[in-house]
C-alpha positions in Angstrom: -33.8 -53.7 -27.2 -35.5 -56.5 -25.3 -37.1 -56.1 -22.2 -34.3 -57.8 -20.2 -31.7 -55.6 -21.4 -33.9 -52.4 -20.6 -34.1 -53.3 -17.3 -30.8 -54.3 -16.6 -29.7 -50.7 -17.6 -32.4 -49.3 -15.4 -31.5 -51.5 -12.5 -27.3 -51.9 -13.2 -26.5 -48.2 -14.4 -29.4 -45.7 -13.8 -29.9 -46.6 -10.1 -25.9 -46.7 -9.3 -25.0 -44.7 -6.7 -23.0 -41.5 -8.5 -19.8 -40.2 -6.3 -21.5 -37.3 -5.6 -24.0 -39.0 -3.2 -27.1 -39.3 -5.8 -27.9 -41.7 -8.4 -26.6 -41.9 -11.9 -29.8 -41.5 -13.1 -30.0 -40.7 -17.4 -26.5 -40.4 -16.7 -25.8 -43.9 -16.6 -26.8 -44.6 -19.9 -24.0 -42.1 -21.6 -22.0 -44.4 -24.0 -18.4 -45.4 -22.3 -19.7 -43.8 -18.7 -18.2 -45.9 -15.9 -20.4 -46.1 -13.2 -18.4 -49.0 -11.6 -15.2 -48.8 -10.3 -12.4 -51.4 -11.3 -12.4 -54.5 -9.3 -9.2 -56.8 -9.6 -9.1 -60.1 -8.6 -6.2 -61.6 -10.4 -2.5 -61.1 -8.7 -0.4 -58.4 -9.8 2.4 -59.6 -12.3 3.7 -56.5 -14.2 5.2 -57.2 -17.7 8.3 -55.9 -19.0 7.1 -52.8 -20.3 5.4 -51.9 -16.8 1.9 -53.0 -17.6 -0.5 -55.6 -16.2 -0.9 -53.4 -12.6 -4.4 -52.0 -13.3 -6.2 -51.6 -9.8 -2.9 -52.2 -7.7 -3.8 -50.2 -5.1 -7.4 -51.2 -4.5 -5.4 -54.9 -4.7 -3.1 -53.7 -2.0 -6.0 -52.8 0.1 -7.9 -55.9 -0.3 -5.1 -57.8 0.7 -4.6 -59.9 3.9 -1.4 -57.8 4.8 -2.9 -54.6 3.8 -5.7 -54.7 5.8 -6.9 -51.9 7.1 -4.3 -50.1 5.6 -6.7 -47.5 3.4 -7.9 -45.9 6.6 -4.8 -45.6 7.6 -3.9 -43.9 4.5 -6.7 -41.6 4.0 -5.9 -40.8 7.9 -2.5 -39.8 7.1 -3.2 -37.6 4.3 -6.0 -35.6 6.4 -4.9 -35.3 9.4 -3.8 -32.6 11.2 -0.5 -30.3 10.7 1.8 -30.1 13.7 2.9 -26.4 14.4 6.1 -26.0 12.8 5.1 -28.3 10.0 4.1 -26.2 6.5 0.3 -26.5 5.7 1.3 -27.3 2.2 2.6 -30.8 2.7 4.5 -32.0 -0.3 3.1 -34.8 -1.8 6.9 -36.7 -1.6 6.2 -36.5 2.4 3.4 -38.7 1.7 5.1 -41.0 -0.5 7.7 -41.7 1.8 5.4 -42.8 4.7 3.4 -44.7 1.8 6.1 -47.1 1.1 7.8 -47.3 4.8 4.2 -48.4 5.8 4.1 -51.0 2.9 7.4 -52.0 3.8 6.7 -53.0 7.4 4.0 -55.0 6.3 6.2 -57.4 3.9 5.5 -56.3 0.6 9.4 -55.6 0.0 10.1 -59.0 1.1 7.4 -60.8 -1.3 8.4 -58.7 -4.0 4.9 -57.3 -4.6 3.8 -54.0 -5.9 4.9 -51.6 -5.7 8.4 -52.2 -5.3 8.3 -54.5 -8.4 7.7 -51.6 -10.7 10.1 -48.5 -11.6 8.3 -45.3 -9.9 7.1 -47.3 -7.0 3.3 -46.3 -7.5 3.9 -42.7 -7.1 1.6 -41.9 -10.1 -0.9 -44.1 -8.7 -0.6 -42.6 -4.9 -0.6 -38.8 -6.4 -4.3 -39.8 -8.0 -5.5 -41.4 -4.9 -4.4 -38.2 -2.8 -6.0 -36.1 -5.5 -9.3 -38.1 -5.2 -9.1 -38.3 -1.6 -8.8 -34.3 -1.4 -11.7 -33.7 -3.9 -14.1 -36.2 -1.3 -13.3 -33.7 1.7 -13.3 -30.2 0.2 -13.7 -28.7 3.6 -11.1 -30.6 5.1 -8.8 -29.6 1.8 -9.2 -25.8 2.3 -8.2 -26.2 6.0 -5.1 -28.1 4.9 -4.1 -25.3 2.2 -4.2 -22.3 4.3 -7.0 -20.7 6.9 -7.7 -18.0 4.5 -9.0 -20.3 2.1 -11.7 -22.1 4.8 -12.2 -18.5 5.6 -13.0 -17.4 2.1 -15.1 -20.5 1.3 -17.3 -19.9 4.1 -18.1 -16.1 3.0 -20.5 -15.6 0.3 -19.6 -14.5 -3.4 -20.6 -10.6 -3.0 -23.7 -11.0 -4.5 -25.5 -10.4 -1.1 -23.2 -7.6 -0.1 -25.2 -4.6 1.7 -25.7 -1.8 -0.2 -23.6 1.3 1.2 -24.5 4.8 0.9 -22.1 7.2 -0.5 -19.5 7.9 2.1 -20.3 5.1 4.1 -17.1 3.5 3.8 -13.7 4.4 2.3 -10.8 1.8 1.9 -7.2 3.4 2.6 -3.7 1.5 1.9 -0.5 2.1 0.6 1.1 1.3 -3.0 4.8 0.8 -3.7 5.2 2.3 -7.1 6.8 0.3 -9.5 9.4 2.6 -11.2 12.8 4.0 -10.7 13.3 7.8 -10.7 15.7 10.3 -9.9 16.3 14.1 -9.0 18.9 16.6 -10.5 21.4 18.0 -8.0 23.9 21.2 -8.5 27.3 19.7 -9.2 29.9 21.4 -8.1 31.7 21.4 -11.5 28.7 23.8 -12.8 25.4 22.2 -14.0 23.3 19.3 -12.6 23.8 15.7 -12.5 21.7 13.1 -11.8 20.8 11.1 -8.5 18.9 7.8 -8.2 16.4 7.9 -5.4 14.6 4.9 -3.8 10.9 3.7 -4.6 8.2 5.8 -3.3 4.9 5.1 -1.8 1.5 6.7 -2.9 -1.3 6.3 0.0 -4.7 6.4 -1.4 -8.1 6.7 -0.4 -11.1 5.3 -2.4 -14.8 5.8 -1.9 -16.4 2.2 -2.0 -19.9 3.3 -3.1 -19.0 5.0 -6.4 -14.9 3.4 -6.7 -13.9 7.1 -6.7 -10.7 8.0 -5.5 -10.9 10.8 -2.7 -7.7 11.7 -2.2 -4.2 10.9 -2.4 -0.5 11.5 -0.9 3.1 10.5 -2.7 5.3 9.8 0.4 8.9 10.8 0.1 10.2 8.5 2.9 11.2 4.8 2.6 8.3 3.4 4.6 4.8 5.1 5.2 4.4 7.0 8.4 1.0 8.2 10.1 1.6 11.7 8.8 1.4 10.4 5.3 -1.9 9.1 6.3 -2.9 12.4 7.6 -1.9 14.0 4.5 -4.1 11.7 2.3 -6.8 12.5 4.7 -6.3 16.0 4.4 -6.1 16.0 0.4 -9.8 14.1 0.4 -11.0 16.8 2.6 -9.4 20.2 0.9 -10.3 21.3 -2.5 -8.2 19.8 -5.5 -7.3 21.9 -8.6 -5.1 20.5 -11.8 -1.6 21.1 -12.0 0.4 23.1 -14.5 1.9 20.0 -16.3 5.5 20.0 -17.8 4.9 17.2 -20.5 1.6 18.5 -22.1 -1.7 20.9 -21.4 -3.8 17.5 -22.3 -3.1 15.1 -20.3 -6.5 15.5 -18.1 -9.3 14.1 -19.6 -12.4 15.8 -20.1 -14.2 16.2 -16.4 -11.3 14.3 -14.8 -10.3 15.4 -11.4 -11.4 14.5 -7.5 -14.9 14.6 -6.2 -14.4 17.9 -4.1 -13.3 19.5 -7.6 -16.4 18.2 -9.8 -18.8 18.6 -6.9 -18.1 21.7 -4.8 -20.8 20.6 -2.0 -18.7 17.4 -1.3 -15.5 19.7 0.0 -14.7 18.6 3.5 -17.2 15.7 3.3 -16.6 12.8 5.9 -17.2 9.5 5.8 -18.3 7.1 8.4 -16.2 4.1 8.3 -12.3 4.2 7.6 -11.2 0.6 6.3 -7.7 -0.4 6.6 -4.9 -3.4 6.6 -3.9 -3.2 9.9 -0.7 -1.7 9.2 1.0 0.7 12.4 1.0 3.7 10.1 -3.1 2.9 9.8 -4.1 2.2 13.5 -1.9 4.5 15.7 -3.2 6.8 18.2 -2.6 9.8 16.0 -4.5 8.9 13.0 -7.6 7.1 15.3 -7.7 10.3 17.0 -8.0 12.7 13.9 -10.6 10.2 12.4 -12.8 10.6 15.5 -12.0 14.2 16.3 -12.1 15.6 12.6 -13.8 13.4 10.7 -16.2 11.5 13.0 -15.5 8.1 11.6 -14.7 4.7 12.8 -11.5 2.8 12.2 -12.0 -0.4 10.8 -8.9 -2.6 11.7 -7.9 -6.2 11.7 -7.0 -5.7 15.0 -10.7 -5.4 16.2 -11.9 -9.1 17.4 -15.3 -8.3 15.7 -14.0 -6.7 12.6 -14.3 -9.1 9.1 -11.0 -7.6 7.9 -7.7 -9.7 8.0 -4.0 -8.6 7.1 -2.7 -8.9 3.4 -6.1 -10.1 2.3 -6.9 -8.7 -1.1 -10.4 -9.5 -0.5 -11.5 -7.6 2.6 -10.2 -4.2 0.7 -11.0 -5.6 -3.1 -11.7 -1.8 -4.4 -8.6 -0.3 -3.4 -6.5 -3.6 -4.1 -7.9 -3.3 -7.8 -7.3 -0.1 -8.3 -3.8 -0.5 -7.5 -3.5 -3.0 -10.1 -5.0 -0.7 -12.7 -2.7 2.4 -11.7 0.2 -0.2 -12.5 -1.2 -1.6 -15.5 -2.5 1.2 -16.9 0.3 3.8 -15.6 3.8 3.1 -14.5 4.2 -0.5 -15.7 4.0 1.3 -19.3 6.9 2.9 -19.0 10.7 2.0 -19.7 11.7 2.6 -15.9 9.2 0.1 -14.8 10.5 -2.3 -12.1 7.7 -4.6 -12.7 5.6 -6.0 -10.0 8.4 -8.9 -9.9 11.8 -9.3 -10.7 10.5 -11.5 -13.7 8.5 -8.5 -15.0 11.4 -6.5 -15.8 11.8 -9.0 -18.7 16.0 -8.2 -19.0 15.4 -4.4 -18.9 17.3 -2.4 -16.4 15.0 0.1 -14.9 17.9 2.1 -13.1 19.7 2.9 -16.5 16.5 3.9 -18.3 15.7 6.2 -15.7 19.0 7.9 -16.2 18.9 7.9 -19.6 15.4 9.5 -19.9 16.2 11.4 -17.2 12.9 10.5 -15.3 12.4 13.0 -12.5 10.6 12.8 -9.3 8.4 15.8 -10.3 7.3 13.8 -13.4 6.6 10.9 -11.5 4.2 13.4 -9.3 2.3 14.9 -12.6 1.9 11.6 -13.9 0.3 10.0 -10.6 -1.8 13.2 -10.4 -2.9 12.8 -13.8 -3.6 9.1 -13.3 -5.5 9.4 -10.7 -7.7 12.4 -12.0 -8.5 10.4 -15.3 -9.5 7.4 -13.3 -12.2 9.1 -11.6 -13.7 10.0 -15.3 -12.9 6.9 -16.7 -15.9 4.4 -17.5 -15.5 1.5 -15.0 -17.0 -2.1 -15.7 -18.1 -2.7 -12.2 -20.4 0.4 -12.2 -22.1 -0.3 -15.9 -19.6 1.5 -17.9 -20.2 4.4 -15.8 -17.4 6.7 -14.3 -16.8 6.9 -10.4 -18.0 10.5 -10.7 -20.9 9.7 -13.0 -21.7 6.9 -10.4 -21.3 9.7 -7.4 -23.6 12.2 -9.3 -26.0 9.2 -9.9 -26.1 8.6 -6.2 -26.4 12.5 -5.1 -29.0 12.7 -7.4 -31.3 10.2 -5.8 -31.5 12.9 -2.9 -31.1 10.6 0.2 -27.2 11.7 0.9 -26.5 14.6 3.1 -22.7 15.1 3.7 -21.3 16.0 7.0 -18.7 18.6 6.1 -15.6 18.8 8.6 -14.1 22.0 10.2 -12.2 23.9 7.4 -9.8 25.0 10.1 -9.7 21.4 11.8 -8.7 20.0 8.3 -5.9 22.6 7.8 -4.1 21.8 11.1 -4.9 17.9 10.7 -1.3 17.1 10.2 0.1 19.7 12.6 1.6 18.4 16.1 0.5 19.4 19.5 2.7 18.8 22.8 2.2 20.2 26.8 5.9 21.5 27.3 7.2 23.1 30.6 8.4 26.8 30.3 12.1 26.5 31.4 14.8 29.4 32.1 14.3 32.5 34.5 16.2 34.6 36.7 17.2 31.3 39.0 18.6 29.6 35.9 20.0 32.5 34.3 18.6 31.9 30.7 16.0 33.2 28.7 12.5 31.5 28.8 12.2 28.7 26.4 10.4 25.5 25.6 12.4 22.5 24.6 10.5 20.8 22.0 11.1 18.4 19.0 15.0 18.4 19.2 14.6 22.5 19.3 14.5 25.2 21.4 11.8 27.8 21.3 11.5 31.3 22.5 10.1 34.7 22.3 10.5 38.5 22.8 7.0 38.6 24.8 8.2 35.5 26.8 10.8 37.6 28.8 7.9 39.7 29.9 5.6 36.6 31.4 7.7 35.9 34.4 4.5 34.5 35.7 4.1 31.5 33.4 7.8 29.8 34.2 7.2 26.0 35.1 3.9 26.3 33.5 2.9 23.6 31.5 1.7 25.1 28.1 0.2 24.0 24.7 2.5 24.2 21.9 0.9 23.6 18.7 2.7 23.2 15.1 -0.2 24.4 12.8 2.0 24.1 9.7 3.8 20.9 9.6 5.9 22.3 6.7 7.2 25.3 8.8 8.7 24.2 12.2 10.3 27.4 12.7 7.3 28.9 14.6 5.1 27.2 17.1 1.8 28.9 18.6 1.7 28.9 22.7 -2.0 28.4 24.5 -2.9 27.5 27.9 -4.3 24.0 28.8 -7.7 26.0 29.1 -7.2 26.8 25.3 -6.2 30.9 25.8 -4.0 31.8 22.9 -0.9 33.3 24.4 1.5 34.2 21.5 4.0 32.8 18.8 7.4 31.4 19.4 10.2 31.2 17.3 12.8 28.3 17.1 16.7 29.0 17.8 19.5 28.4 15.6 20.1 26.1 13.6 16.5 25.8 13.1 15.5 29.6 12.7 16.4 30.1 8.8 15.0 27.7 6.5 11.4 26.0 6.5 11.5 22.3 7.3 9.3 19.4 9.2 10.0 17.9 12.1 10.8 14.4 10.3 13.8 16.9 8.6 14.8 17.7 11.9 15.0 14.4 13.4 16.8 13.0 10.1 19.3 16.0 10.4 19.7 15.0 14.3 20.4 11.5 13.5 22.7 12.7 10.9 24.5 14.5 13.3 24.9 11.8 16.1 26.5 9.7 13.5 29.2 12.2 12.7 28.1 12.5 9.3 26.7 16.0 9.6 28.3 18.7 11.8 26.1 21.9 13.0 27.7 24.7 13.8 25.9 27.2 16.7 24.4 29.8 13.8 24.8 28.0 10.8 21.3 26.5 9.1 20.8 23.2 9.6 18.6 22.6 6.6 21.5 24.2 4.3 24.1 21.7 6.2 21.6 18.8 5.0 21.3 19.7 1.8 25.3 20.3 1.1 25.6 17.1 2.8 23.0 15.2 0.1 24.3 16.8 -3.0 28.2 16.3 -2.1 27.8 12.5 -1.5 29.5 10.5 -4.3 26.9 9.5 -7.0 26.4 5.7 -7.3 27.0 5.0 -3.6 23.5 5.3 -1.8 20.2 7.0 -3.2 19.1 10.4 -2.0 18.4 11.0 1.5 14.7 10.9 2.0 15.2 13.9 4.1 16.6 15.8 1.3 13.8 15.0 -0.9 11.4 16.3 1.8 13.6 19.3 2.2 13.3 19.7 -1.7 9.5 19.4 -1.5 9.0 22.0 1.5 11.4 24.9 -0.4 9.2 24.4 -3.7 6.3 25.1 -1.7 7.2 28.0 -0.2 9.1 29.2 -3.3 5.7 29.0 -5.0 4.1 30.5 -2.2 6.5 33.6 -2.1 6.6 33.8 -6.0 2.6 33.7 -6.3 2.5 31.0 -9.2 4.0 27.4 -9.5 7.3 26.3 -10.6 6.2 25.2 -13.9 4.7 28.5 -14.8 8.0 30.1 -13.7 9.7 27.9 -15.9 7.6 28.2 -18.9 8.0 32.0 -18.6 11.9 31.7 -19.3 14.5 34.0 -18.6 13.7 37.3 -19.6 17.1 37.3 -21.9 15.9 40.6 -23.4 16.1 42.6 -20.3 18.9 41.4 -18.8 20.9 41.8 -22.1 19.5 45.6 -21.8 20.7 45.9 -18.4 24.6 47.2 -18.1 27.3 44.4 -16.8 28.0 46.8 -13.7 24.8 48.1 -11.6 24.9 50.5 -8.8 25.5 48.8 -5.5 22.4 50.7 -4.1 20.1 48.9 -6.1 19.2 45.6 -4.9 18.6 42.4 -7.0 15.9 40.1 -6.7 16.7 36.7 -5.7 14.9 33.4 -6.9 12.0 32.1 -5.4 13.8 29.4 -4.0 16.2 31.4 -2.2 13.6 34.0 -0.8 11.8 31.0 0.5 14.9 30.4 3.2 14.6 34.4 4.2 12.7 35.9 7.5 
């Protein structure tokens, strides 16, 4: 190679400016590397096959009629969108403006490009739009969405500050991608299946160790503040493995929640509670419990100084990653799954699969408990393939963390309701002293002797949220006075305030009739079970009533329903008993029926 050729390569190729702003350098010596854009000088004369129009857009920009058109086109591509206009502008809108502008400049009248080709220069214009957006990446992100610009301004997570154990907890709700059913008594004998709506699960995950602290399966159509409080209480109370119906080896060795593996973490509090801004998470009831019982700060998108945004998976990455894993390794592997989208069903019918397999609500509860417990004992790729419980054990072994523990009595009453009510009645009104609380009337014998309290504002505390039949009364100074009981029809079967509210709503719609001394919960159960199959899913209040009755039945029996079903019917004893018994000998009621008694 001669000296002249070497000098020409260095000056014309290596020292040429690259589109990234630097010189080409040794990149300019690569074979077939283009260091200069095509410069068309000849007029455009397309042939019959569409060829002969290379560099046509550049020729338009340099033509006398296209003077200043390039800057106008770039400005139109990068201009700010109007308020009502979508941020994702389609290229066809730019293409229509492109043709209209060239038509006004006389290109169509003269028969010049792009009006003498088949696609009117659409492909060329699309490539020019891509090049303009690539030259202005910051503006391109702003045109895409505000969230994209915010993500680009933030870091990649490598400089994220290290959090201590229980420094921050993420909480969110996830809708289970599965259909399920319940078995209700049939008037013709036996049981019949009834489909239910898709359920929500509220999960709390600890950020430093990725361990799930607690969860709650909501039986409502939408999550409420009570569901969030139940999940918080689950994280602060001891946990024990369930007695499963589908197997005895479902739990992995060492599986469970942190409170089960580490007794010193029972009631351990956290400092920050990060949520997505849903009303169930940021209401005053949840915020008050976090401040008074847990001593945590609520991190919500509504705060101006908060870093988080609504519906952004990057602001709560750990809880969103857990939900993806819960779906992929759990409910998406069942035949009853609905998938994360209608396309994910792949032609299957989850409703028919749920009825054919009789996938009941109780099975879903057991499956969810085992999936969450096994997750804490499964190696995690983000923790160096240590499980969340092993990572938490490693952090606790460093000796720098001393947990703050919540008051067990306050944790037990965390979901309870408290309201300031006036004691009504007396001699003047001719009525027994009573309180009006949550669509019910509460009274007791001792209130008839305390005429000095008439007209006073007293606190009514519902300590057990699953038994609204009883409430405690105390003064505003905190002195305990006694216990009051709800009047008919709320005096027999245990229920919650949500069930009572649903029953009142059905009664106002003339779908339910409550007699004077009837049992409102029994009326709800009869109404839900008498509804024709296939019309509507089972009422959420009916599912809640079933759960409450099962809980009280287990307390009465002293063991779970699974244990009772495994014991089976004592056929030998029943066969030995004569058919006719003495009327003086009482028969034991089933646990579910005993739960409804005084």
